[in-house]
C-alpha positions as CSV (number, residue, x, y, z in Angstrom):
1,X,88.9,-141.5,-93.1
2,X,90.5,-140.0,-89.8
3,X,91.1,-136.6,-89.4
4,X,94.4,-136.3,-88.6
5,X,94.8,-134.5,-85.2
6,X,96.3,-131.3,-86.5
7,X,93.7,-131.0,-89.1
8,X,90.6,-131.2,-86.6
9,X,88.7,-128.0,-85.7
10,X,89.3,-126.8,-82.3
11,X,87.3,-127.9,-79.8
12,X,84.6,-125.1,-78.5
13,X,85.1,-123.9,-74.8
14,X,81.7,-125.6,-73.6
15,X,82.9,-128.8,-75.6
16,X,86.7,-128.9,-74.0
17,X,85.3,-128.0,-70.5
18,X,83.0,-131.3,-70.8
19,X,85.7,-133.3,-72.1
20,X,88.4,-132.1,-69.3
21,X,86.1,-132.5,-66.3
22,X,84.2,-136.0,-67.6
23,X,87.5,-137.4,-68.7
24,X,89.8,-135.3,-66.5
25,X,93.1,-133.0,-67.5
26,X,92.0,-130.5,-65.9
27,X,95.1,-128.5,-65.0
28,X,96.5,-127.8,-61.4
29,X,95.4,-124.6,-59.5
30,X,97.5,-121.6,-60.2
31,X,96.6,-119.1,-57.3
32,X,97.2,-116.4,-59.3
33,X,95.2,-117.0,-62.5
34,X,92.6,-118.2,-59.9
35,X,92.7,-114.5,-58.5
36,X,93.0,-112.6,-62.5
37,X,90.0,-114.9,-63.2
38,X,87.9,-114.2,-59.8
39,X,88.6,-110.3,-60.8
40,X,87.6,-111.0,-64.5
41,X,84.6,-112.4,-64.3
42,X,83.1,-109.6,-61.5
43,X,84.2,-107.1,-64.3
44,X,83.0,-108.6,-67.1
45,X,79.3,-109.4,-65.3
46,X,79.8,-105.2,-64.4
47,X,80.4,-104.3,-67.5
48,X,80.4,-107.1,-70.2
49,X,83.6,-107.6,-72.1
50,X,83.5,-105.5,-74.6
51,X,83.8,-102.5,-72.2
52,X,86.3,-104.3,-70.0
53,X,90.1,-104.0,-70.3
54,X,92.6,-106.1,-69.0
55,X,94.3,-103.3,-67.3
56,X,91.3,-102.8,-65.2
57,X,90.9,-106.5,-64.4
58,X,94.4,-106.0,-63.0
59,X,93.6,-103.3,-60.9
60,X,90.8,-105.2,-59.5
61,X,92.8,-108.4,-58.8
62,X,95.7,-106.1,-57.1
63,X,98.0,-107.1,-59.3
64,X,100.7,-105.2,-61.6
65,X,99.6,-105.1,-65.0
66,X,102.6,-107.0,-66.8
67,X,101.3,-109.6,-64.3
68,X,98.0,-110.4,-66.4
69,X,99.9,-110.6,-69.6
70,X,102.1,-113.2,-68.4
71,X,99.1,-115.2,-67.7
72,X,97.0,-114.4,-70.8
73,X,98.4,-112.8,-73.8
74,X,95.3,-110.9,-74.8
75,X,91.9,-110.2,-73.4
76,X,90.7,-112.9,-76.2
77,X,92.6,-115.0,-74.3
78,X,91.2,-113.8,-70.6
79,X,87.5,-114.1,-71.8
80,X,88.4,-117.9,-72.7
81,X,89.5,-118.9,-69.5
82,X,86.8,-117.3,-67.7
83,X,84.3,-119.1,-70.1
84,X,86.1,-122.2,-69.5
85,X,86.0,-122.4,-66.0
86,X,82.6,-121.2,-65.6
87,X,81.4,-124.1,-68.3
88,X,83.9,-126.5,-65.7
89,X,81.7,-125.3,-63.0
90,X,78.4,-126.4,-64.1
91,X,80.0,-129.8,-65.4
92,X,81.0,-130.3,-62.4
93,X,77.9,-129.8,-61.0
94,X,76.3,-132.1,-63.4
95,X,78.3,-135.4,-62.6
96,X,77.3,-134.5,-58.6
97,X,73.7,-134.3,-59.5
98,X,74.0,-137.6,-62.6
99,X,75.2,-139.6,-58.8
100,X,72.8,-138.1,-56.8
101,X,69.6,-139.0,-58.8
102,X,68.3,-142.7,-58.6
103,X,66.1,-143.1,-61.8
104,X,66.7,-142.1,-65.4
105,X,63.9,-140.1,-65.2
106,X,65.6,-138.2,-62.3
107,X,68.9,-137.9,-64.7
108,X,67.0,-136.7,-67.3
109,X,65.3,-134.1,-65.4
110,X,68.5,-132.9,-63.4
111,X,70.7,-132.6,-66.5
112,X,67.8,-130.0,-68.1
113,X,67.8,-128.5,-64.9
114,X,70.8,-128.5,-63.8
115,X,71.9,-126.8,-67.4
116,X,69.5,-123.7,-66.8
117,X,69.8,-122.8,-63.7
118,X,73.9,-123.2,-63.9
119,X,74.6,-122.1,-67.3
120,X,71.2,-119.9,-68.1
121,X,71.3,-118.5,-64.7
122,X,75.1,-117.3,-64.6
123,X,75.6,-113.9,-64.0
124,X,78.0,-113.6,-67.4
125,X,75.8,-115.0,-69.9
126,X,73.0,-113.1,-68.3
127,X,75.1,-110.1,-68.5
128,X,76.4,-110.9,-72.5
129,X,72.8,-111.5,-73.3
130,X,71.9,-107.8,-72.0
131,X,75.0,-106.1,-73.4
132,X,76.7,-108.5,-76.3
133,X,74.0,-111.1,-77.3
134,X,75.5,-112.3,-80.8
135,X,78.4,-113.2,-78.4
136,X,76.2,-115.9,-76.4
137,X,75.8,-118.5,-79.0
138,X,79.8,-118.7,-79.9
139,X,80.6,-119.4,-76.2
140,X,77.8,-121.6,-75.6
141,X,76.9,-123.3,-78.8
142,X,80.6,-123.0,-80.7
143,X,79.0,-121.1,-83.4
144,X,79.1,-123.7,-86.2
145,X,77.8,-126.7,-84.5
146,X,80.5,-128.2,-83.6
147,X,79.3,-128.1,-79.6
148,X,76.5,-129.5,-80.3
149,X,77.7,-132.4,-81.8
150,X,80.1,-133.2,-79.2
151,X,77.2,-132.5,-76.8
152,X,74.7,-134.7,-78.7
153,X,77.0,-137.8,-78.7
154,X,77.5,-137.0,-75.2
155,X,74.2,-136.9,-74.5
156,X,73.4,-140.7,-77.1
157,X,76.3,-142.3,-74.4
158,X,74.5,-141.8,-71.5
159,X,70.8,-143.0,-73.5
160,X,72.9,-146.0,-74.5
161,X,74.2,-146.7,-71.2
162,X,70.5,-145.9,-69.5
163,X,68.8,-148.6,-72.5
164,X,71.8,-151.6,-71.7
165,X,70.7,-151.2,-68.2
166,X,67.2,-151.7,-69.3
167,X,65.8,-148.1,-67.7
168,X,64.9,-146.6,-71.6
169,X,63.0,-148.7,-74.0
170,X,65.3,-149.9,-76.9
171,X,63.0,-148.7,-79.3
172,X,63.7,-145.4,-79.0
173,X,66.3,-143.8,-81.8
174,X,69.2,-143.3,-79.5
175,X,71.2,-140.0,-81.6
176,X,67.9,-138.4,-83.1
177,X,66.4,-138.4,-79.2
178,X,69.9,-136.9,-77.6
179,X,70.2,-134.4,-81.0
180,X,66.7,-133.4,-79.6
181,X,67.4,-133.0,-75.8
182,X,70.0,-130.8,-77.0
183,X,68.4,-128.6,-78.9
184,X,65.8,-127.7,-77.1
185,X,68.1,-127.2,-73.8
186,X,70.2,-125.2,-76.3
187,X,67.5,-123.2,-77.2
188,X,66.6,-121.9,-74.1
189,X,70.4,-121.2,-73.0
190,X,70.8,-119.2,-76.0
191,X,67.4,-117.5,-76.8
192,X,66.0,-116.7,-73.1
193,X,62.2,-117.5,-73.1
194,X,59.6,-115.8,-70.6
195,X,58.0,-119.4,-70.8
196,X,61.1,-120.6,-68.4
197,X,62.0,-118.8,-65.2
198,X,66.0,-120.2,-64.7
199,X,65.4,-119.3,-60.9
200,X,62.1,-121.9,-60.8
201,X,64.1,-125.0,-59.9
202,X,60.0,-126.0,-59.8
203,X,59.2,-124.9,-62.9
204,X,61.5,-126.3,-64.8
205,X,61.4,-129.6,-63.3
206,X,57.6,-129.7,-64.0
207,X,58.8,-128.7,-67.6
208,X,61.3,-131.5,-68.2
209,X,59.2,-134.3,-66.7
210,X,56.2,-132.6,-69.0
211,X,57.8,-132.7,-72.3
212,X,61.5,-134.2,-72.0
213,X,60.6,-137.1,-71.0
214,X,58.1,-138.5,-73.1
215,X,60.9,-138.1,-75.9
216,X,62.4,-141.1,-74.2
217,X,59.8,-143.1,-74.0
218,X,60.0,-142.5,-70.0
219,X,56.3,-141.7,-67.6
220,X,56.1,-138.3,-65.9
221,X,56.6,-139.7,-62.4
């Protein structure tokens, strides 16, 4: 039975950004709002989220205190807006990379490398991992499996398209393969590993070619 829209759980920030960028629905740019988001991003990167205040962000943006409350009712709303914009930027880069990749193997590698470099290498995510690590799984993963399921379904759709074009073997089990790929990338994003350097694109590429391509029945080129 379908769940009525009002009863459906709210999508995580990551899933919302994915849907907005890949399906359309981005809001028009508001110059004042963007200035506040820029200031909040810089403030959060310096102090973390818990130690930052709305007043500090307003001062950094050069706006009146009342202005920030007109744009964002609460600090939580401001934090959500900052994280949502960062995820939107990630998906924008993801789509550009997908358009530039010429083979299925290249697209798989690009997706993994882009994820770790733009999200794992994000200054704010790194600061949160340092100061408020418990917050990261929630903002990246939704905290209850919603994001994993949404991203898994998105990846599964991409795999099906590649299978339909004959680029990925039909024997590959689409949903389990997508689930495994998403869990691998997600684990690296929420629990950094000393085996993966987010700043080393060549190393990330080699890792993806060696360990991820076989999941999809693809050979390392």
